N, C-alpha and C positions, 0 to 999 in steps of 0.2 A: 842497353842491357844486350848482353850477348844470349844468343839461343842456346837452350839446354841441348845436350847430346841426342836426346829423344827426338827433339823436335827437328833437330839438323839432319837425323837419318830417316824422317818419314817419307815414304815413297820409295826408298831404297830396299829392295827385297831382304838383303842379309845384314843389314845395320852395319856394314864394314867389318864383318867377320869372315867373308869368303863364303865358299860353298857349304863346307862340312863343319867348320869348327864352333859354329854357333848352336849346334844341336846337342842339347844335353851336357854331359860332363866329358865329350869326347877330347876337347883340346888339353884338359889336365890329366888324361890317362885314367879316368875313372873317378869316381868319388871316394873320399876318404882314405882307408888303407887298402884299397884295391890294388892288386898288382905288386905287392912287396915281395912275392916270390918269383915275379916275372920281370916286367920291365921297369919296376922301381927298386930292384934289388940292391943294386949299389947304394941307393939313398937309405935303404933300411939298414944296411951293414955299417953306413957311415954315421948316421944320425940315430938310429934305434938300435944298437947292438943286442940290448937285452929283450927285444920285444917279443921274440918267440922262445919257448922252452919254459919249462917248470923248474922253480929253484926251492930248494929246502924241502921241508916235509911238515905234515901235519901230525901231531901227537895223537895216538888213539884215545878216544873217550874212556876207555876203561882204565886208562893210566891217569888221566888228568882228573884232579879232585879239586873242587872249588870248597873252601872252608866257608862255613857260615859263622860269622863272628858277631859279637855284641858287645857294647861299651856299657861299664857300669852305670852311666848315667840314664840308660833306658831300662835297668832292671826294675826300678820302682814304679815306672810307668807301665811296663809290660806284665808285671806280677805284683800288683798291689795287695798289700796286707799278707804277703807271703814271707815267712822268715827262713825257710827251708826250700831251696831252689835247685832242681837237678836240671842243669842245662842240657845235658846229653840226652835226656829223655824229651826235652823240648825241642831238639833238633839243632842245636848250637854245638860247634867244635871249639870255639876260642874265645875268651873273654879279654877284653882290652880295656885300657885304664882311662878312656875319655870320658869327662863329665866328673860330677860329684855324686856323693852317696849320703844319705841322712840317717839311716838306720843301720843296725848291725844285722847281716844276713850270714847265712850259712849256705855256701854254693859249693855244688859238686860239677865239675866240668874237665873235660879231656886235657885242655891247654889253657893257660892263662899267662899274660904278660907280667912282668915283675912289678910295674908301676900298678896294676889292677890289684894284685895281691897286697902290696903296702897300703893302698887306699882303704881296702875292706878291712885289714888288721888294725889301721888306725882307728875306725869306728867300732871296733870290738867285735868284728865278724871273723870268719874263716873261710878259706878257700880249700877244698878237697881235690886234690890231684891224683890220677892213678899212679901207683908205683911203678917204676921201670925196672927191668932186670938190669943187674949189674954189668953185664955185658954192652947193653945200649949206652948206659952212662959213660963207660969207658970210651964208647965211640963217639960220644957227643963232645966229650972233653977234648978230643984230638982236634 
């Protein structure tokens, strides 16, 4: 059986590395990404061209609005024994048509999907949406 490299180099001061290259990360020019603007610059340009610099932008939080949605299947669980539900007061922005509904409900909400409105009307309920000005209706039609 052959000797391992470690056993072979026992008693030899530098383990075959020479005087300086065995100390830390000296032989590879530093650890990790050190030297990318200095001695590893060409490597960075060739293999990592997008490494430095910022791209794109982040939209301001005042502009970004995350809608709170609810499916019609969750209505009876969240509001048991209620026939009139004002989802805007409850903090929801949009009503979606996921799930099934067993009773007729009267729901007031800012926005609702077409499938949600159809499912509620099938059970004899109604969805009250806010009226849009005529100018907005024309813009949405385009």
